[in-house]
C-alpha positions in Angstrom: -13.6 2.0 -0.9 -10.9 4.2 0.7 -8.6 6.8 -0.7 -5.1 8.0 0.0 -3.2 11.0 -1.3 0.2 9.3 -1.2 1.9 6.0 -1.1 2.7 6.3 2.6 -0.9 7.2 3.4 -2.0 4.2 1.4 0.1 1.9 3.5 -1.5 3.3 6.6 -5.0 2.7 5.1 -3.9 -0.9 4.2 -2.8 -1.5 7.8 -6.3 -0.7 9.1 -8.4 -2.8 6.7 -8.0 -5.7 4.3 -8.5 -4.9 0.6 -8.8 -7.2 -2.4 -7.7 -4.6 -5.0 -5.5 -1.5 -4.9 -5.4 1.2 -7.6 -2.3 3.3 -7.6 -0.8 6.0 -9.8 2.8 5.5 -10.7 4.0 9.1 -9.9 3.1 10.2 -6.4 4.9 12.4 -3.9 7.3 10.9 -1.4 6.7 7.3 -2.5 6.1 6.3 -6.1 3.8 3.5 -7.2 6.7 1.1 -7.6 7.8 1.7 -4.0 4.3 1.3 -2.8 3.8 -2.1 -4.6 7.2 -3.3 -3.2 6.1 -2.4 0.3 2.7 -4.1 -0.2 4.3 -7.3 -1.5 6.9 -7.3 1.2 4.4 -6.9 4.0 1.6 -9.1 2.7 3.5 -11.7 0.5 1.1 -14.1 -1.3 -1.9 -12.5 0.5 -1.2 -9.1 -1.0 -4.1 -7.4 -2.8 -4.2 -7.2 -6.5 -2.6 -4.0 -7.7 -3.5 -2.0 -10.8 -1.6 1.1 -12.0 -3.5 4.0 -13.5 -1.2 6.6 -14.9 -1.1 9.5 -17.3 2.5 8.8 -18.4 3.3 6.5 -21.2 6.8 5.2 -20.6 7.8 1.8 -22.0 9.6 0.9 -18.8 6.4 1.3 -16.7 4.8 -1.9 -17.9 8.0 -3.9 -17.6 8.7 -2.7 -14.1 5.1 -3.2 -13.1 5.1 -6.8 -14.4 8.2 -7.7 -12.5 6.6 -6.3 -9.3 3.4 -8.3 -9.8 1.1 -5.4 -10.8 -1.9 -7.0 -12.5 -2.2 -4.4 -15.3 -1.4 -0.8 -16.2 -4.2 1.5 -17.4 -3.3 4.7 -19.2 -5.4 7.9 -18.9 -7.8 8.4 -20.4 -9.3 5.0 -19.9 -12.7 3.5 -20.0 -14.1 2.1 -16.7 -15.4 -0.9 -18.7 -11.8 -1.9 -19.4 -11.1 -2.1 -15.7 -14.3 -3.8 -14.8 -13.7 -6.4 -17.5 -10.3 -7.2 -16.1 -11.7 -7.5 -12.6 -14.3 -9.9 -13.9 -11.5 -12.0 -15.4 -9.7 -12.1 -12.1 -12.8 -13.0 -10.2 -13.6 -15.9 -12.5 -10.3 -17.5 -11.7 
């Protein structure tokens, strides 16, 4: 597990290690979650890690934009960790 405080820092962390899953907020300084996902998909293509959004905002357009970019799922705060773990189990079973 690694952490980053911004999208640009997350890209640096991703450049140093391979990750299977990335959790990102939608609203971040300097680079939002959508820009981060776009950069990840552009750099890694079909080998890109699975991306989940965790956000406090509830905007109808978030899920639509996330889906277009290939985000696996959007979780809204407050969430239950069991929800995330169940979705990861589903992905791993595929």
